[in-house]
C-alpha positions in Angstrom: 108.8 129.2 70.6 108.2 129.3 74.4 108.7 132.2 76.9 111.0 131.3 79.9 110.6 132.6 83.4 113.2 132.5 86.2 111.8 132.7 89.6 113.3 133.2 93.0 111.8 133.4 96.4 114.0 134.2 99.6 114.0 136.2 103.0 116.7 138.9 103.6 119.3 138.5 106.3 118.4 139.7 109.7 119.5 143.4 110.0 119.4 144.3 106.3 118.1 147.6 105.5 115.3 147.3 103.0 116.1 150.5 101.0 119.7 149.3 100.6 118.2 146.1 99.2 116.0 147.7 96.9 118.7 150.0 95.6 120.8 146.8 94.9 118.2 144.9 93.1 117.3 148.0 91.1 120.9 148.2 89.8 121.2 144.4 89.2 117.7 144.5 87.4 119.0 147.2 85.0 122.1 145.1 84.4 119.9 142.1 83.7 117.6 144.1 81.3 120.5 144.5 78.9 120.5 140.6 78.4 119.7 139.2 75.1 116.1 138.1 75.0 115.2 139.8 78.3 111.6 141.0 78.6 111.0 142.2 82.0 111.8 141.7 85.7 109.4 142.0 88.8 109.8 142.2 92.4 107.3 140.9 94.8 106.9 141.2 98.6 104.7 139.9 101.3 105.6 140.5 104.9 109.2 139.1 105.1 109.0 136.9 102.1 110.4 138.4 98.8 110.3 136.9 95.3 111.5 138.1 92.0 111.1 136.8 88.3 112.4 137.6 85.2 110.8 136.8 81.7 112.7 135.8 78.8 111.9 135.5 75.1 113.4 132.0 74.8 114.8 129.3 77.1 118.0 129.5 75.2 118.3 133.2 76.0 117.7 132.3 79.8 120.1 129.6 79.9 122.7 131.9 78.4 122.2 134.4 80.9 122.2 131.8 83.8 125.5 130.2 82.4 127.2 133.4 82.1 125.9 134.7 85.5 127.2 131.4 87.3 130.5 131.4 85.4 131.3 135.2 86.1 129.1 136.7 88.6 129.0 140.7 88.5 129.7 143.0 91.5 126.0 143.9 91.5 124.9 140.1 91.6 127.6 139.7 94.4 126.0 142.6 96.3 122.5 141.4 95.8 123.1 138.0 97.1 124.8 139.4 100.1 121.4 140.7 101.5 119.8 137.4 101.3 119.4 134.5 103.7 120.4 131.8 101.1 119.3 129.0 103.3 115.8 129.4 102.3 116.2 130.6 98.9 114.2 128.8 96.1 115.0 129.3 92.3 113.1 127.6 89.6 113.0 127.9 85.6 109.8 127.7 84.0 108.5 127.4 80.4 105.5 129.3 79.5 103.6 127.6 76.5 100.6 129.8 76.8 99.5 132.8 78.9 96.0 134.0 79.7 
């Protein structure tokens, strides 16, 4: 069975306080970690570009999470997205057959 990865890259809105953003993503990550099949979540930053990715045991687990998140976004998710400049946001789902 394959591992699944949900990857997002984005920039923050102008004027966003990074500590507030980090608090919001930390709270959201803790909520996501409770999801069935969630393995880990990582936040990356280089200059003004941010990225995060979460790893899931199976694609079915990830799809179930994404379907539920889209159907009923939590207040923590809404807060997280309020910090982002969505015009440049990229989201991708990957299947990992092997890792090295």
